[in-house]
Each structure stands twice: as C-alpha cells, then as structure tokens.
C-alpha positions in Angstrom: 0.0 0.0 0.0 2.8 2.4 0.8 4.3 1.9 -2.7 1.0 2.7 -4.3 0.6 5.9 -2.2 4.1 7.0 -3.0 3.5 6.4 -6.7 0.3 8.4 -6.5 2.1 11.3 -4.8 5.0 11.3 -7.3 2.6 11.1 -10.3 0.5 14.0 -9.0 3.6 16.1 -8.2 4.7 16.6 -11.8 1.5 18.3 -13.1 1.0 20.0 -9.7 4.5 21.6 -10.0 3.7 22.6 -13.6 0.5 24.3 -12.5 2.4 26.0 -9.6 5.1 27.3 -11.9 2.4 28.8 -14.2 1.0 30.7 -11.3 4.2 31.8 -9.7 6.2 32.8 -12.7 3.3 33.7 -15.0 4.1 31.0 -17.6 1.4 30.2 -20.1 1.1 26.5 -21.0 0.8 25.5 -24.6 -1.9 23.0 -25.7 0.6 20.1 -25.8 1.7 20.9 -22.2 -1.9 20.6 -21.1 -2.3 17.2 -22.9 0.9 15.8 -21.5 -0.5 16.2 -17.9 -3.3 13.6 -18.4 -1.2 10.5 -18.1 0.2 11.8 -14.8 -3.3 12.2 -13.4 -4.3 8.8 -14.8 -1.2 7.2 -13.1 -2.1 8.9 -9.8 -5.7 7.6 -10.1 -4.6 4.1 -10.8 -2.2 4.2 -7.9 -4.8 5.5 -5.5 -7.1 2.7 -6.7 -4.4 0.2 -6.1 -4.0 1.5 -2.5 -7.7 1.2 -1.9 -8.2 -2.2 -3.6 -5.7 -4.7 -2.4 -7.0 -7.6 -4.5 -6.4 -5.6 -7.7 -3.1 -4.0 -6.6 -0.8 -5.6 -9.1 -2.8 -4.9 -12.3 -3.6 -1.3 -11.1 0.1 -0.6 -10.3 1.0 -2.0 -13.8 -1.6 0.4 -15.4 -0.2 3.3 -13.3 3.3 2.4 -14.5 2.2 2.2 -18.1 0.5 5.6 -17.9 
C-alpha cells in the first residue's frame, strides 16, 4: 500500500508543479503541455485505486506504470 501511495504522490507532483510554476512565474502552458498532464493524473488515479483495492493492486500498479 505504501508503494501505491508513493507512486500516486509522485505522479501527481509533476502536473501540480507545472501548475504551480504557471501561477508563480506567469508561464502560459501550450496546448501540448496541457495534454501531457493527463497520463500523470491517470497514473495517480490508478495508484490510488491500487492502494484502496488490495485484490487488484498488481494490475492497477501496472496500469499506473504504463500511464
């Protein structure tokens, strides 16, 4: 479970830092930058689901890694 939560935290940190840098430094994201964030959010979601569902942990962590 700790691995899944760590993976979720790390996956969510990348787009969260990108959003924070936009606000702090006034950077405007391009369309591609916005699209590139979706796999990180998907990975975080799969990892959180893996933490919550112990029976499906391995396949969900594999999906998180693939995302």
